[in-house]
C-alpha positions in Angstrom: -5.8 35.5 -7.5 -4.8 35.4 -3.9 -1.9 33.8 -2.1 -2.3 30.1 -1.1 -1.6 30.5 2.8 1.1 28.0 3.7 0.7 26.4 7.1 4.1 26.6 9.0 4.3 24.0 11.8 6.6 24.0 14.8 9.7 22.2 15.3 12.4 22.1 18.0 15.9 22.2 17.5 17.8 21.2 20.7 21.3 22.3 21.5 23.5 20.6 24.1 26.7 22.8 24.6 29.9 22.0 26.8 30.1 24.2 29.7 33.4 26.1 28.8 31.7 26.6 25.2 28.5 28.3 26.9 30.4 30.6 29.0 32.1 32.0 25.9 28.4 32.7 24.4 27.7 34.8 27.4 31.1 36.7 27.4 30.2 37.5 23.4 26.7 38.3 24.5 25.3 35.6 22.4 22.6 34.4 24.8 20.7 31.1 24.2 17.0 31.0 25.5 16.3 29.5 29.0 19.5 27.2 28.6 19.7 24.9 31.9 22.8 23.0 33.1 22.3 19.3 32.9 25.9 17.6 33.9 28.9 19.1 32.2 26.4 20.5 29.5 24.0 23.4 28.8 20.9 22.5 27.0 18.9 25.3 25.2 15.9 24.5 23.1 14.3 26.6 20.4 11.0 26.4 18.1 11.0 27.2 14.9 8.2 27.2 12.1 8.5 25.6 8.8 6.0 23.8 6.3 7.8 20.6 6.9 10.8 18.8 8.6 13.2 18.9 5.5 12.6 22.7 5.4 12.9 23.0 9.2 16.5 21.2 9.0 17.7 23.4 6.5 16.5 26.9 8.3 17.8 25.5 11.7 21.0 24.6 10.1 21.5 27.8 8.3 20.8 29.9 11.5 23.2 27.9 14.0 26.1 28.5 11.6 25.2 32.0 11.2 25.0 32.5 14.9 27.4 30.4 16.3 29.8 30.0 13.3 31.6 26.8 14.8 32.0 28.4 18.4 30.0 25.7 20.1 31.1 22.6 18.0 30.1 21.2 14.7 26.3 21.2 14.2 25.7 17.6 14.0 27.7 17.2 17.5 25.6 19.4 19.5 22.2 19.5 17.3 19.3 17.5 16.9 15.7 18.4 15.7 12.6 16.6 16.7 10.0 15.3 14.5 6.9 15.7 16.1 4.4 14.6 12.8 6.6 11.4 11.9 7.3 12.7 8.9 10.9 10.5 9.2 9.5 7.0 7.9 11.6 4.3 6.4 10.8 2.5 2.9 12.0 1.9 -0.5 13.0 5.3 -1.3 14.6 5.9 2.0 17.9 8.3 1.8 20.1 8.6 4.8 21.4 11.9 3.6 18.3 13.5 2.7 17.9 16.8 5.1 14.7 15.5 5.9 16.2 12.4 7.8 19.4 14.2 9.3 19.7 15.5 13.1 17.3 13.1 14.6 16.6 13.1 18.2 17.3 10.1 20.0 13.5 9.1 20.0 13.3 9.7 16.2 16.4 7.8 15.7 15.1 4.5 17.7 11.7 4.7 15.9 13.1 4.7 12.1 15.7 2.0 12.8 13.2 -0.5 14.3 10.8 0.6 11.3 13.7 -0.5 9.1 14.0 -4.1 10.4 17.6 -4.4 10.8 18.4 -2.4 7.5 19.6 0.5 9.3 21.8 1.6 12.4 22.6 4.8 13.9 25.6 6.4 12.5 28.9 6.1 14.4 31.6 8.1 12.4 33.0 11.6 13.7 32.4 13.2 10.5 33.7 17.0 9.8 33.0 20.3 9.1 33.0 19.6 5.7 31.6 16.2 5.9 29.0 16.0 8.6 27.7 12.2 9.2 24.1 11.4 8.5 22.4 10.4 11.7 21.8 6.9 10.6 23.4 4.6 7.9 22.4 1.3 6.2 23.7 -1.8 7.7 26.3 -3.7 5.5 25.2 -7.1 4.5 27.9 -9.6 4.2 28.4 -10.6 0.8 27.7 -14.5 0.1 30.0 -16.1 -2.4 29.3 -19.2 -4.4 31.0 -22.3 -3.7 33.1 -24.1 -6.4 32.2 -27.8 -6.6 33.5 -28.6 -10.2 35.8 -26.9 -12.7 34.0 -24.0 -13.5 31.0 -25.1 -11.6 29.9 -23.1 -8.6 26.8 -23.4 -6.1 25.0 -20.6 -4.2 23.7 -20.5 -0.7 20.4 -21.3 -1.9 21.6 -24.6 -4.0 21.6 -23.2 -7.5 24.0 -24.2 -9.8 26.4 -22.1 -12.2 28.8 -22.6 -14.6 31.3 -19.7 -15.5 32.3 -18.9 -19.1 34.7 -16.2 -20.5 32.8 -13.9 -22.1 36.2 -11.4 -22.9 39.6 -13.1 -22.6 42.5 -11.0 -20.6 44.8 -9.9 -23.0 48.6 -8.9 -21.7 51.3 -7.6 -23.9 54.7 -7.4 -22.4 53.8 -7.5 -19.1 50.7 -5.0 -19.6 47.0 -5.8 -19.5 45.6 -4.3 -22.6 42.2 -6.0 -22.0 40.6 -7.0 -19.0 38.7 -10.4 -18.6 35.1 -10.7 -18.2 33.4 -13.5 -17.0 29.4 -14.4 -16.5 27.9 -16.9 -14.3 25.2 -18.9 -16.2 22.5 -20.1 -14.2 21.7 -23.8 -14.7 18.2 -25.8 -14.1 20.0 -29.0 -12.9 20.3 -29.6 -8.9 23.1 -32.2 -9.0 26.8 -32.0 -10.6 26.4 -35.1 -12.7 23.5 -33.6 -14.2 24.9 -29.8 -14.5 27.6 -31.3 -16.6 25.5 -32.7 -18.9 23.6 -29.8 -19.1 26.8 -27.8 -19.5 27.3 -29.8 -22.7 23.5 -30.1 -24.2 23.7 -26.0 -24.0 27.3 -26.0 -25.9 28.2 -23.6 -22.8 31.6 -25.2 -22.5 32.2 -24.5 -26.5 31.1 -21.1 -26.0 34.1 -20.8 -23.1 36.5 -22.4 -25.3 36.1 -20.3 -28.0 36.2 -17.1 -26.2 39.3 -18.0 -24.3 41.0 -18.7 -27.9 40.5 -15.3 -28.8 43.1 -14.1 -26.7 45.8 -16.3 -28.4 44.5 -15.4 -31.6 44.9 -11.7 -30.8 48.4 -12.1 -29.4 
């Protein structure tokens, strides 16, 4: 049975190298093909072939470190790789640290952030040789807290009422915590405070809370 022919696609790596660093390469006879001066940087491009962008990224990064060994800076600061076949797509399973989604050029970065509808943003951390940052990161959402409106009763931003009960009481001995408190917010069907208090009594939630709280005194 013959071997399956694997189609290799071209991917372009772009290096943005500082003026002084480029001439260090010349001194060591490590030339880059068709590098051109743009401002105070040299821009060099090199095409690699791979079966997909993820494989291309891994291949190009290995080539970068093998050939330059950090002489022109950290890979994530000087290297970008294009996405000519739109393989970088935001979805439910999108991972910022997947090699497929790293070393994005400006065009791809703008596109994937737009596709995320505000869930992604450009990574701004500097990173290090052992902890390189990703090209994009998830936007941290401000956590919404419930507001207390009665003893152990709180209301969420959407108007849902909750009753907080103690599942496991906190137990301390001689100033040392030997058992941490565990609580749970029980969702109520009521929409008004007076109705919520009646529901708590009818469901026996206050009795459950009292019973679990008293367990701490029995242990002590």
